[in-house]
N, C-alpha and C positions, 0 to 999 in steps of 0.2 A: 503494501500498500504503500503509494507516492503521494506527497503535499503536490510535487512539481510538476505531474499525468494530468492535463487536462483532460484527459479519457476519464478519469476516477469521479465521479459525482459523489460527495458525502451528504449522509442523511443524519439529521441529529437525532441523536439516539436519547442523550438525558440531559439534565444542566446540574453541575453540583456548587449546591447551596452554601455548605458549612462541610468544615472537618468533625470527625466524629470519634471519641476515643483518643488514646494517645500512642495507638501503634501505626495510625497515619492512613486510617480508612475514613473515606470521604460521603456524605450523606448527598443522594441526590435525586431528582424530581424527572422520572420518566417523558420522553417528550414524545415517545411512538410503542407500536406494540412488542418492537423488537427487544425492546433493552428488559423485559421480562425473558429473552430467551439466547442472552447470551452467556455463554458458556466461560468459562473460566479459562485461563488464558489465552484468550483472545488478543491481538493487537488489534489497537482502537487510535484514533487519532481523537489531542485533546486541544478543543479552538480556545483559545486566551481571549479574552476581550482586546485585547491588545492588537489580535489579529494575528498572534504567533500562534504554528502550528507545531505537534512535538508528537511520533509514536509515543504509546506507553502500552505495554502489555497487561491487560487486569490477573490478578493475582488469586483475589475471588472477588464475588458478587452473590449478592441475596437478597430479597423483598423482605420490608419489614414495613408493614402495616401503609403499603402503597409507596413509600420510598426505595431507592436503593442504598445498598450501604457496597460499597466499592474499596476492596484494597491492588492496588497496583502495586506491579514491581518497582523498586527503586524509591518508594514513599514508601517512609520506614519511622516520621514523627511527623507529631502534632501539626510544629513549625511547616515539616516538607509537603504537609495536606492542606496546610491555610493559604499554598500558595496557588494552589488551584482553586479556592471557591472562584464563583461566578464563571469557570471554565465549562464548553460545551463538550461533552463525547461523543462524539461521532462514528462512524462506519461506512465504507465504501459502501454503494447501493449494493454491489456484487457479491458482499461477504456478507448482506443480511441472514442470517437464519431463514429458512424454508418454516413456510405455515403450512397449517392441516390445509385440505382441500374446504373450499365455499370461508376462508376464513383471508381477506384482506389489511395491507396495510394501508391506514388512512388518504397516504400520498396515491395509493391505488388508486382511491375512489375520488378525490376531488379535481375537480373537471368533470367528470362524466356527465353525460346529458341523463336527464332525468322522464322517460318516457311510459306511459300508461298500455294496461296490458291492449288498450282501444288504439293505441299507436301515436297519441299526441303527448306531444314535445311539452313539458312543464317548464323545464329550467334546465340547470347547471348545477349541480354540488359546490357549493364555495368553503362551505369547512362544514365542520363534526362535530358534535356538541356530545360529550361524555356523560351519561344522566348517573350510570351505577349500574342501572337494570342493562339498558340498551344503547346503543348510540342515535342520533339525532343528527342525520342530514339536511344540512341548510342549505334549500333550492331557490334558487334568484332565478327569474323567469318574468316573462312580459308585466317588469313593471312592479311585480309581488314578491314574496318570497312565502318560502311555505317550509314546515318544519316535518320529516317525513322520519316517522319513526324506524330505525333498520333490525324489522322482527320479520321473519317468514310470514306473516299472515301479508305483510304490505310490500316486503321487497323480496317479487318469485323469482326473479333472474339477475346476474352481476356479468357482465360479458365487455370483459376486458379488452378485448381486440375489436370490438366493435363501438368502446367507449359508452357504452349503454348499461345502463341502470331499468330493469323492467320494477313498476308497480303496479297493485292489485289495488287501488284508495278505497278506503272504509268512507263510505257514506260522510261529509259533510269534512273530510280531509283537505280536499283542497277549494274550499270553498273561503 
């Protein structure tokens, strides 16, 4: 993974918010579903607020009540971990863990056209709101904004190749 290779697209995985403990661990906010699937001993990019980048290997990573506790190789003290505060952990898009069938990264969904099962286009996904129970796609089109719950009863098909999401709207969903 090279920072100078223009063909590599980096994806933000998590933002480091503070150091944790005395051994050099950091606490991070996940920014992608991929954050929960990164295995230990993975090389990641650290993007500092200054714009500087460096490659670090994850020694260990675990979920802690919705946050990530990350331990990097070469970061062995609280003061060294403090230097990582506000940095973003990134991975090359090609290095992201594969998701199970019918699961998608948010970046794959944003921008897709949303059409009804009758073939009417209602707009494009501009944002995804995480509610805890299910995601909600924010769709903008024709001067309106729609909130589409990402549940099987409504979202019937996602086709990345054609760039579409097919929905079967419940009564009143598109009013």
